[in-house]
Phi, psi and omega in degrees: 000141176231140183282113184294341181296343181280341175283092187273190185293316186245348181200182178250132188206131180199181181274134181291138179071004174242290172284316186249087173269171175307318182291317180293322180294318177299318179296316179300317182293321176298318180294316177296321180295322182289324176296316173305310181296323177294332180271003175091011179282139172245327180235135183226151173263147173238127176228169180211150173279197192262013179300150182298332175279355191295314186294313185298311176299323179297316180297320175299315180297314179301312184301311184288327178296316176302317178290340174281339183112003181274152173261122189253134167254107181276112187268353175073213180281123183210177174267159172303317177302329176289329175292315174301320182297320177304326182290338178268329192249338177265158177284061184235168182246356179185178182206152173233134179240128182264105189201147167244029171050245185262008179288164184299169189298331182279006176258157165211175181181192189220134174243127186241138172238139172248124191062226181256013181250136173284141172268143184205175170059236183301327181301318179292329173291325173299316174300321174305308180304317183299318180294315178302329181288337179071013179264100189245142173293144171230156186180197180228102178258201182205165175217140174229154172269133182229126180263109186261001195299313183295321179293321177298313178297315177309311185295308186289332178290319183294346183264000182236131176230110183286145174273335175203170181290134178239140177263122186233144173254129180252138171239102185267358173057031184053026180252200191296337184302328178303336184286331192231308196304310186294323181292314181301311181296327173290325180297330185268358175106027176266156163268125188246126172250123187262137165243132165056044176280337181295138185282124176206104186294357173274346186049069190285340182269319170198166177299136184278073176218097186281008176262357174261116190311315187294341179272358177258000189301318183292319184295319182295313182299320185288320177301312179298319186293321188261358183058041180285156182285332174193169172230143183232137179234154181237157176273189195296324183246009170069031170252000175236144186239144170239139179232139177244133177283178183295343178269000182080023178263141180286132170264117182294162183300330177286321176289327178294319178301319183300315189294316181286331180289327181298320175303311180295314182292336173296335184256338184223078181298141180083359180302144177275133183240116184272138176206167187262167192299343181279354189282154182295150169301331176304327176296311178307305178305313184300308181302314178295321176299336183256015170085021179253175181241112181284141179235102179279136181216181185290154177287144173131127185299324178297319184290319178292322182293318181289322177299316183299321178292319183302321180265358187059045183292154179261334178207142178212169180189169181233159172307323188283006174091008170279121175236139188237122181238121174243007170280098187060038170200187193268350178093357175264171184273112184227095187299323183290321172292323174304319176296324178293321180298318179296314177300317178302316175302315177298322183288350184255010182217162172270349182289137177282155175299329180297323177292319176299318181294314181294342180277356173288134186307135193273113166235161175257110179237154172280153166298164174297118184249137182252125180255116181288132171237176190293319179199172184300324181294320177294320178303314185293321181292317181298318182290323176300315178298317183293319178299315183298314184293307185295323180296329180286330193245349185219171170277131187227159166241118187242038173289341182199093192074218179221120175252110185271124182266121182252009181086296178258019177173185178201167178217148180232137173232122180211149175280132175297143180272358187237347184210165174288067190223142166254133184261131178229148173206144186229147179205150177196177181289338179224150181301324182297313177297318175306316182287330176295316179302311180302315182293322179300309187285311183293329175300315177299309185301321179301327178297342183259356182159170183273144170207158171223152181301128182266199180287181183098241180279000000 
């Protein structure tokens, strides 16, 4: 038996030894192998993050893949971006990355790519049905261990040229960033001050999620203490970035996208910039002010990535710190490379990161707030009712939940794709108006069911 709830919108994720036992992982691996083979894949890479269950699950996956007839390139402990990179650079047809991203240490999961595309949504539901059918491929495959670290570093180093030395603090949260980030930033010519680079799958210092302010406290303190130009933090598998400016202020994902997009727009006037529904009105204004075309889209790294591919976009991003650069890169979310692009930008100007940050149009917003609800079913019902009400009475954008436009501000209610959580965010030109909008929208949401503010912010 397999818990269908672990099949999320963009990946498979669950609690180790509860949702993901050795037996369920073997089943998952048999299903994934069959899915790969049905898609015409012969050779795939397998990578894992640094969680304590990673090696055990990786061994099970490799074993089942070989027995299904796949040829496996076992990449060992890597970042998710290195897994994506392998699909562009190795002679393989697909990839599986064993990771639970920014989830707590007792979670693990799987991100799957066919060719250079991540599978998500209905494709993952098809994989679930395949597993439930019990009809699995068998064959005689093979496995070899492949170390891609040096080649990957050589590639991403060749794409960055600093104008001057930059002092950066890295916080790798004892996760995969420690395998790459400090060495890489030194290779491109930075002075690097390290926090928590030692690999430890228990994440003893803090949870590996750089979008949550309380996990950035040490990074902020170290930037201030050392007078660094910036601080960068990474999540568990290094596909999401958190940035602190030289004054120790957190730069939100939308402001960070704006700063990096200005650089792209300076060279590519009129480029379309994709971002998700949680981003500030300030981002829309900033893109327009710099000659770009803002494209709002659904939240979710796979969804943003595919939208960006569809329009041949050069840069895209999410509030959650996923940034996608295909301007002299591959278009996948690589937090360590994103950090280098920001460092490169800083190295070529006398302007401080704080000044770039301050030039982002000023709105007063709440952080992305997560409201815990009883289960996924209630979550979807509550959001559907909210969408219905606000569509009747307000101007709305409903590509993902409901973003209600109030003229001088907006509010968002959407269902999380990964947890029984409703995500809300509110913004306006003044704090008072922001709180009014928040009270209107949360007041209405309360009519549809119970919630309480969850972990995170």
